[in-house]
C-alpha positions as CSV (number, residue, x, y, z in Angstrom):
1,M,37.0,-104.7,-32.5
2,G,38.3,-104.3,-29.0
3,E,39.7,-100.7,-30.1
4,A,36.2,-99.9,-31.4
5,V,34.6,-100.6,-28.3
6,I,37.0,-98.6,-26.0
7,W,36.4,-95.5,-28.3
8,I,32.8,-95.8,-28.1
9,G,32.8,-95.9,-24.2
10,I,35.4,-92.8,-24.2
11,L,32.8,-91.2,-26.5
12,V,30.1,-91.9,-24.3
13,L,31.6,-91.1,-21.5
14,F,33.0,-87.5,-22.6
15,S,29.4,-87.2,-23.9
16,C,28.2,-88.2,-20.4
17,F,30.5,-85.4,-18.7
18,W,28.9,-82.5,-20.8
19,G,25.4,-84.0,-20.5
20,F,25.7,-83.5,-16.3
21,R,27.6,-80.2,-16.9
22,S,24.8,-78.8,-18.9
23,M,22.2,-80.2,-16.6
24,N,23.6,-78.9,-13.5
25,L,24.1,-75.2,-14.7
26,M,20.9,-75.2,-15.4
27,K,19.5,-76.7,-12.3
28,R,21.6,-73.8,-10.5
29,K,20.1,-71.5,-13.0
30,G,16.5,-72.2,-11.8
31,Y,15.1,-74.5,-14.8
32,N,13.2,-77.7,-14.4
33,E,14.2,-79.4,-17.4
34,A,16.9,-81.0,-16.1
35,G,16.4,-84.0,-18.7
36,K,16.4,-81.9,-21.6
37,W,19.4,-80.0,-21.0
38,F,21.3,-83.1,-19.9
39,I,20.6,-84.5,-23.7
40,C,21.5,-80.9,-25.4
41,G,25.0,-81.3,-23.6
42,F,25.3,-85.1,-24.4
43,L,24.2,-84.8,-28.1
44,L,26.1,-81.7,-28.6
45,W,29.0,-81.7,-26.2
46,F,30.7,-78.6,-25.1
47,I,28.3,-76.3,-27.9
48,G,25.6,-77.5,-25.7
49,F,26.9,-76.3,-22.5
50,I,27.7,-72.9,-24.4
51,I,24.0,-73.0,-25.2
52,A,22.9,-73.6,-21.4
53,A,25.6,-71.1,-20.3
54,V,24.2,-68.2,-22.5
55,Q,20.4,-69.0,-21.1
56,P,19.1,-66.3,-18.4
57,N,19.4,-67.1,-14.7
58,L,16.0,-67.3,-13.5
59,N,17.0,-67.4,-10.0
60,L,17.8,-63.6,-10.6
61,Q,14.3,-62.9,-12.2
62,K,12.1,-64.3,-9.3
63,N,12.7,-61.1,-7.1
64,P,13.2,-58.1,-9.7
65,S,12.4,-55.5,-6.0
66,V,16.1,-56.6,-5.0
67,T,18.4,-55.1,-6.9
68,N,22.2,-55.2,-5.9
69,N,22.0,-55.2,-2.4
70,E,20.2,-51.9,-2.3
71,K,19.3,-50.8,1.0
72,S,15.9,-49.3,1.9
73,L,15.8,-45.4,2.8
74,K,15.2,-46.4,6.1
75,D,17.9,-48.9,6.6
76,K,20.3,-45.7,5.1
77,L,18.9,-43.3,7.8
78,A,19.2,-45.5,10.8
79,E,23.0,-46.4,9.4
80,I,24.0,-42.8,10.0
81,D,21.9,-42.1,12.9
82,E,24.2,-45.2,14.3
83,L,27.5,-43.2,13.4
84,Y,26.2,-39.9,14.7
85,N,25.2,-41.1,17.9
86,D,28.3,-43.7,18.1
87,G,30.6,-40.4,17.7
88,V,32.0,-41.5,14.2
89,I,30.5,-38.4,12.3
90,S,30.2,-35.0,13.2
91,R,26.8,-33.3,13.1
92,S,27.6,-31.4,9.8
93,E,28.7,-34.9,8.3
94,Y,25.3,-36.2,9.5
95,D,23.4,-33.4,8.0
96,T,25.4,-33.6,4.5
97,R,24.4,-37.7,4.6
98,R,20.9,-37.2,5.4
99,K,20.7,-34.3,2.9
100,K,22.3,-36.6,0.0
101,I,20.1,-39.4,1.2
102,L,16.9,-37.7,0.9
103,E,17.4,-36.0,-2.2
104,K,17.7,-39.3,-3.9
105,V,14.2,-39.9,-3.1
């Protein structure tokens, strides 16, 4: 009897571990249904965590206009202007870089 209680306690702790892992992962991904993901991890253990891991990250989808730290055209031109004014690049290098930036538009 006492050994069975210990094993049940271990299983409950193990289930809670995977439940909280799944829930926290989904909170970081921007999902609000934390209880659902806790139950998924609690009942399915590692498989529930894998299911949570393959869900899309909603935080990345909230602002689709910003992609991979892409600088605006104005920022790129200001950067090469600063390099030229500081004497880091020559006039010909400035013209080449400016032309490449403007060609991408």
